[in-house]
Rosetta silent file (secondary structure, phi, psi, omega in degrees, C-alpha in Angstrom):
SEQUENCE: MGTILRKPWLLDYLLGVAREFGGEPAPLSEQKRLVQIVKFITGPTERNPNPFEIWTEVSDGTHFIPARLSSAAVDRHLQDHGERISACKTGYFSIKQYRPFLTHVPTGVNDEIESMARLALEIESVGLIGSKGEPPFGDLTLVTAEERMRRWTGGLLKDQGRSEIY
SCORE:     score description
SCORE:     0.000 S_00000001
   1 L     0.000   -7.932  179.002    3.017   -0.597  -28.032 S_00000001
   2 H   -57.874  -21.638  178.854    3.706    2.765  -26.453 S_00000001
   3 H   -64.892  -17.610  175.581    0.289    3.851  -27.691 S_00000001
   4 H   -59.700  -33.248 -176.830   -1.157    1.738  -24.875 S_00000001
   5 H   -96.797   33.471 -176.076    0.028    4.465  -22.505 S_00000001
   6 L   -76.469   -9.825  179.089   -1.533    7.349  -24.430 S_00000001
   7 L  -119.261   86.473  177.733   -3.712    8.396  -21.463 S_00000001
   8 L   -58.134  140.003 -174.677   -1.503    9.280  -18.488 S_00000001
   9 L  -134.528  -20.125 -168.840   -3.446    8.741  -15.270 S_00000001
  10 H   -59.759  -49.062 -178.771   -1.022    8.483  -12.364 S_00000001
  11 H   -61.696  -48.238 -179.688   -0.828   12.169  -11.373 S_00000001
  12 H   -61.655  -40.618  178.506   -4.601   12.692  -11.531 S_00000001
  13 H   -60.823  -48.972 -177.342   -5.224    9.499   -9.546 S_00000001
  14 H   -66.446  -38.993  176.772   -2.790   10.486   -6.790 S_00000001
  15 H   -64.721  -36.140  175.549   -4.100   14.063   -6.586 S_00000001
  16 H   -63.931  -41.924  176.244   -7.613   12.628   -6.275 S_00000001
  17 H   -62.781  -43.057  179.768   -6.470   10.394   -3.416 S_00000001
  18 H   -59.923  -46.001 -179.579   -4.794   13.400   -1.775 S_00000001
  19 H   -65.220  -43.713 -173.329   -7.984   15.483   -2.006 S_00000001
  20 H   -80.579  -37.696 -171.770  -10.315   12.724   -0.847 S_00000001
  21 H  -115.385  -15.540 -179.040   -8.277   10.937    1.812 S_00000001
  22 L    56.665 -118.254 -179.199   -5.436   13.282    2.820 S_00000001
  23 L   -95.429   -0.636  178.813   -3.299   11.240    5.188 S_00000001
  24 L   -79.475  148.940  177.863   -5.820    8.438    5.699 S_00000001
  25 L   -62.386  133.300  176.464   -5.224    5.119    3.904 S_00000001
  26 L   -83.695  149.754  174.548   -7.057    4.957    0.583 S_00000001
  27 L   -70.440  160.341  175.084   -8.979    1.804   -0.318 S_00000001
  28 L   -63.050  131.113  177.669   -7.610   -0.443   -3.030 S_00000001
  29 E   -80.224  133.184  177.171   -8.700    0.872   -6.412 S_00000001
  30 L   -94.760   -3.126 -178.728  -10.548   -1.649   -8.566 S_00000001
  31 L   -73.014  128.059  179.532  -10.203    0.507  -11.690 S_00000001
  32 L   -72.215  128.685  178.321   -8.074   -1.196  -14.321 S_00000001
  33 E  -129.474  159.204 -179.418   -5.093    0.956  -15.327 S_00000001
  34 E  -110.325  135.944  178.858   -2.203    0.426  -17.722 S_00000001
  35 E  -139.964  163.588  169.031    1.468    0.712  -16.765 S_00000001
  36 E  -117.185  131.114  172.132    4.890   -0.199  -18.028 S_00000001
  37 E   -78.722  111.675 -175.844    7.386   -1.707  -15.606 S_00000001
  38 E   -95.530  -15.682 -179.060   10.406    0.446  -16.396 S_00000001
  39 E  -160.439  141.633  169.310   12.747   -0.929  -13.723 S_00000001
  40 E  -100.540  121.524  178.517   13.017   -3.794  -11.255 S_00000001
  41 L   -85.880  -41.947  175.648   14.421   -2.561   -7.947 S_00000001
  42 L  -129.603  166.054  179.001   14.334   -5.988   -6.284 S_00000001
  43 L  -179.868 -167.351  179.856   13.752   -9.475   -7.578 S_00000001
  44 L   -61.896  139.728  175.007   14.946  -13.054   -7.341 S_00000001
  45 L  -132.614  170.792  176.194   18.515  -13.518   -6.112 S_00000001
  46 L   -59.636  -40.977 -178.244   20.673  -16.550   -5.350 S_00000001
  47 L   -72.126  -30.018 -178.058   20.048  -15.970   -1.658 S_00000001
  48 L  -138.747   79.298 -175.410   16.296  -15.448   -2.167 S_00000001
  49 L   -69.380  -20.055  179.690   15.095  -17.117   -5.405 S_00000001
  50 L  -126.296   77.498 -176.533   11.411  -16.691   -4.485 S_00000001
  51 L   -64.558  148.999  179.801   11.007  -13.239   -2.987 S_00000001
  52 L   -63.007  -39.878 -179.914    7.889  -12.497   -0.972 S_00000001
  53 L  -146.566  164.382  179.777    7.287   -9.334   -2.993 S_00000001
  54 E  -128.000  134.884  176.685    9.036   -7.470   -5.799 S_00000001
  55 E   -98.343  136.282 -179.487    9.776   -3.758   -5.987 S_00000001
  56 E  -137.258  178.069  161.641    9.627   -1.992   -9.354 S_00000001
  57 E  -117.180  130.123  178.669    9.183    1.408  -10.899 S_00000001
  58 E  -115.976  150.756 -176.572    6.007    1.691  -12.984 S_00000001
  59 E  -129.249  149.870  171.224    5.104    4.349  -15.531 S_00000001
  60 L  -103.449   12.514 -179.084    1.953    5.664  -17.169 S_00000001
  61 L    97.763  -15.477  177.934    3.996    7.036  -20.083 S_00000001
  62 L  -124.101  -46.533 -178.763    4.493   10.459  -18.457 S_00000001
  63 E  -119.586  159.415  172.764    5.238    9.836  -14.770 S_00000001
  64 E  -133.093  161.717 -178.743    6.759    6.983  -12.800 S_00000001
  65 E  -152.945  147.135  172.183    6.550    5.855   -9.180 S_00000001
  66 E   -63.749  147.355 -179.732    8.071    3.041   -7.100 S_00000001
  67 E  -142.322  138.555  175.957    5.671    0.122   -6.767 S_00000001
  68 E  -103.532  117.243  175.848    5.538   -2.944   -4.552 S_00000001
  69 E   -88.304  123.294 -177.307    4.066   -5.989   -6.285 S_00000001
  70 L   -66.117  162.512  177.436    2.497   -8.256   -3.676 S_00000001
  71 H   -61.670  -35.166  178.398    3.406  -11.907   -3.363 S_00000001
  72 H   -63.918  -41.010  178.778   -0.094  -12.778   -4.633 S_00000001
  73 H   -65.897  -42.754 -179.785    0.472  -10.692   -7.786 S_00000001
  74 H   -65.041  -45.894  179.750    3.914  -12.230   -8.338 S_00000001
  75 H   -64.030  -41.817 -178.989    2.620  -15.789   -7.769 S_00000001
  76 H   -63.941  -39.549  177.638   -0.406  -15.274  -10.017 S_00000001
  77 H   -61.374  -44.280  179.538    1.811  -14.024  -12.856 S_00000001
  78 H   -60.905  -44.537  178.391    3.998  -17.128  -12.528 S_00000001
  79 H   -62.758  -43.953 -175.209    0.929  -19.410  -12.603 S_00000001
  80 H   -73.890  -33.742 -171.000   -0.637  -17.621  -15.585 S_00000001
  81 H  -117.494   -8.371  177.818    2.482  -17.188  -17.719 S_00000001
  82 L    69.537   16.445  176.494    4.941  -19.849  -16.565 S_00000001
  83 L  -145.554  155.887  178.252    7.709  -17.309  -16.046 S_00000001
  84 L   -67.296  147.975  178.228    8.789  -14.954  -13.326 S_00000001
  85 H   -63.676  -26.756  179.334    7.513  -11.426  -13.580 S_00000001
  86 H   -67.229  -12.658  175.352   11.136  -10.267  -13.419 S_00000001
  87 H   -81.755   -2.286 -174.527   11.562  -11.767  -16.922 S_00000001
  88 L  -109.066   37.865 -178.417    9.134   -9.131  -18.214 S_00000001
  89 L   -55.713  135.779 -177.958   11.312   -6.034  -17.883 S_00000001
  90 L    60.552   20.607  174.169    9.700   -3.037  -19.576 S_00000001
  91 L   -74.698  159.483  175.893    6.579   -5.070  -20.264 S_00000001
  92 E   -96.343  136.332 -175.897    3.138   -3.486  -20.360 S_00000001
  93 E  -134.704  150.439  164.291    0.697   -4.557  -17.657 S_00000001
  94 E   -94.608  142.749  177.281   -2.832   -3.898  -16.543 S_00000001
  95 E  -125.277  148.896  172.413   -3.094   -3.329  -12.805 S_00000001
  96 E  -143.127  165.369  179.210   -6.013   -3.507  -10.389 S_00000001
  97 E    56.239   66.637 -179.014   -6.228   -3.400   -6.613 S_00000001
  98 E  -133.594  157.998  175.400   -3.632   -0.687   -6.074 S_00000001
  99 E  -164.416  157.198  177.463   -3.227    2.279   -3.750 S_00000001
 100 E   -81.687  152.875  172.713   -0.546    4.721   -2.668 S_00000001
 101 E  -153.939  157.965  179.758    1.309    4.383    0.603 S_00000001
 102 E   -96.448  129.223 -174.940    4.265    6.027    2.313 S_00000001
 103 E  -158.693  167.973  170.769    7.238    3.723    2.841 S_00000001
 104 L   -90.489  115.502 -175.212   10.998    3.295    2.792 S_00000001
 105 L   -84.677  137.306  175.096   11.745    1.991   -0.702 S_00000001
 106 E   -60.142  148.066  177.606   14.538   -0.573   -1.203 S_00000001
 107 L   -84.363  -21.049 -175.643   17.619    0.774   -2.969 S_00000001
 108 L    90.658    2.695 -178.929   18.223   -2.481   -4.818 S_00000001
 109 L  -121.422  119.639  172.223   21.694   -2.778   -3.274 S_00000001
 110 L    49.548   42.188  177.695   22.502   -5.271   -0.488 S_00000001
 111 L    58.421   21.957  178.550   18.991   -5.303    1.017 S_00000001
 112 L   -83.023  154.105  174.021   19.328   -1.607    1.932 S_00000001
 113 E  -121.326  157.198  178.907   16.361    0.742    2.088 S_00000001
 114 L   -65.305  147.457 -176.735   16.226    4.481    1.514 S_00000001
 115 L   -73.436  -28.266 -178.423   16.618    6.553    4.666 S_00000001
 116 L  -109.907  134.603  178.069   13.616    8.785    3.941 S_00000001
 117 L   -67.680  150.786  174.993   10.116    7.465    3.351 S_00000001
 118 E  -149.532  171.403 -176.785    8.403    8.331    0.082 S_00000001
 119 E   -75.563  137.221  177.118    5.234    7.654   -1.833 S_00000001
 120 E  -143.769  169.516  174.552    4.891    4.329   -3.642 S_00000001
 121 E  -104.693  136.284  169.378    2.102    2.186   -5.081 S_00000001
 122 E   -96.346  125.576 -177.506    1.012   -1.079   -3.523 S_00000001
 123 E  -123.333  123.176 -177.648   -0.208   -3.374   -6.332 S_00000001
 124 E  -101.239  -14.666 -176.556   -2.171   -6.555   -5.627 S_00000001
 125 E  -145.604  124.975  177.211   -3.114   -7.579   -9.182 S_00000001
 126 E  -131.272  147.006  175.879   -1.142   -7.423  -12.454 S_00000001
 127 E  -135.961  123.647 -178.712   -1.859   -8.827  -15.890 S_00000001
 128 E   -68.235  130.266  173.953    0.727   -8.973  -18.662 S_00000001
 129 E   -98.955  -43.661  177.635   -0.335   -7.269  -21.884 S_00000001
 130 E   150.477 -163.788  176.324    2.945   -7.673  -23.757 S_00000001
 131 L    62.489   42.638  174.108    6.001   -5.954  -25.236 S_00000001
 132 L   -62.126  139.099  175.759    8.643   -7.372  -22.931 S_00000001
 133 L    84.337    0.967  175.248   12.031   -5.828  -23.617 S_00000001
 134 L   -70.842  151.404  174.352   10.725   -2.633  -25.230 S_00000001
 135 L   -66.910  154.012  176.649   12.520    0.549  -24.214 S_00000001
 136 L   -55.511  136.942 -177.776   10.693    2.632  -21.606 S_00000001
 137 L   -89.815  135.246  172.056    7.997    4.707  -23.303 S_00000001
 138 L    92.096  169.077  175.392    7.871    8.478  -22.880 S_00000001
 139 L   -97.397   94.243 -166.001    9.964   11.194  -21.291 S_00000001
 140 L   -87.286  141.479  171.291    9.368   10.159  -17.687 S_00000001
 141 E  -127.832  149.328  177.067    9.461   12.251  -14.524 S_00000001
 142 E   -63.121  127.046 -173.574    8.979   11.095  -10.954 S_00000001
 143 H   -60.400  -31.532 -178.989    5.342   11.820  -10.132 S_00000001
 144 H   -78.261   -0.675  174.618    6.224   13.285   -6.727 S_00000001
 145 H   -78.710  -17.180  178.171    8.381   15.945   -8.421 S_00000001
 146 L   -67.562  139.880 -171.175    5.163   17.757   -9.418 S_00000001
 147 H   -54.219  -48.145 -179.404    4.558   20.742   -7.084 S_00000001
 148 H   -64.965  -35.246  177.858    1.184   19.636   -5.669 S_00000001
 149 H   -69.092  -38.620  177.254    2.531   16.146   -5.091 S_00000001
 150 H   -60.763  -42.663  179.847    5.599   17.555   -3.311 S_00000001
 151 H   -64.910  -42.807 -179.239    3.321   19.518   -0.986 S_00000001
 152 H   -66.321  -48.743 -178.722    1.128   16.493   -0.259 S_00000001
 153 H   -66.386  -34.562  173.912    3.981   14.049    0.343 S_00000001
 154 H   -61.179  -41.120  176.847    5.752   16.683    2.451 S_00000001
 155 H   -66.245  -37.806  176.981    2.568   16.961    4.499 S_00000001
 156 H   -60.511  -40.154 -179.344    2.329   13.188    4.818 S_00000001
 157 H   -70.770  -31.034 -175.674    5.826   13.128    6.249 S_00000001
 158 H   -95.638  -46.789 -169.635    5.117   15.993    8.685 S_00000001
 159 H  -139.364   38.233  177.269    1.467   15.922    9.671 S_00000001
 160 L    57.951   32.562  172.620   -0.258   12.828    8.271 S_00000001
 161 L    79.958   14.431 -178.053   -1.248   14.600    5.056 S_00000001
 162 L   -77.770   -8.976 -179.891   -3.328   17.357    6.583 S_00000001
 163 L   -73.417  154.052 -178.991   -1.547   20.032    4.554 S_00000001
 164 L   -75.283  147.224  177.233   -3.292   21.482    1.528 S_00000001
 165 L  -102.492   -9.197 -179.905   -2.243   20.372   -1.946 S_00000001
 166 L  -118.108    0.000    0.000   -3.673   23.383   -3.807 S_00000001
C-alpha cells in the first residue's frame, strides 16, 4: 500500500503556505491529501479513555510532521468504523480540512509538552483507507529539517513569520 504515498506533498504544501501567508494563519485546506499515521503521541489512557483530541505524527512517504487530530475527526472515525483511531497505527488515511500551526507538541510522557513550540498540522477530517499495522513507508525525515522550512519556522518563532524562506 506504500504506493498510495507515491506523490509526496507535505513540503511543497508548507512552503506554499509560507510564501502566501507568512506568519498569518492559513485557512483550512479542502484539498484531499494522503498520509500514513506513523506514530501516536497521545491517545486513550486509563485516566482519559476518551481524549478530546489525539496527537500523531503523519507522513507523506518522504517527510513527517506532528499532527493534532480534532475531536470531531476522532469521533467521526469512531462512528464510521466502530473502532478508535488509535487502533489504526500506521494506517493510511485521506485528510481534508488541515493547516499548519505553531504549538507546543505533547511529548507523550506524563501529559508533558515540549518546551519549544514547533510546526504541526491541525487536521479536522480523516478517512481511513486501510493497511493498519503496516510498517511506516519510506525513509522519513522531519519536514522542518529542510533548510527553507527551518528558516520559516525560525522566523515564526522570532518575528511572526516575516523572514524570507528563499
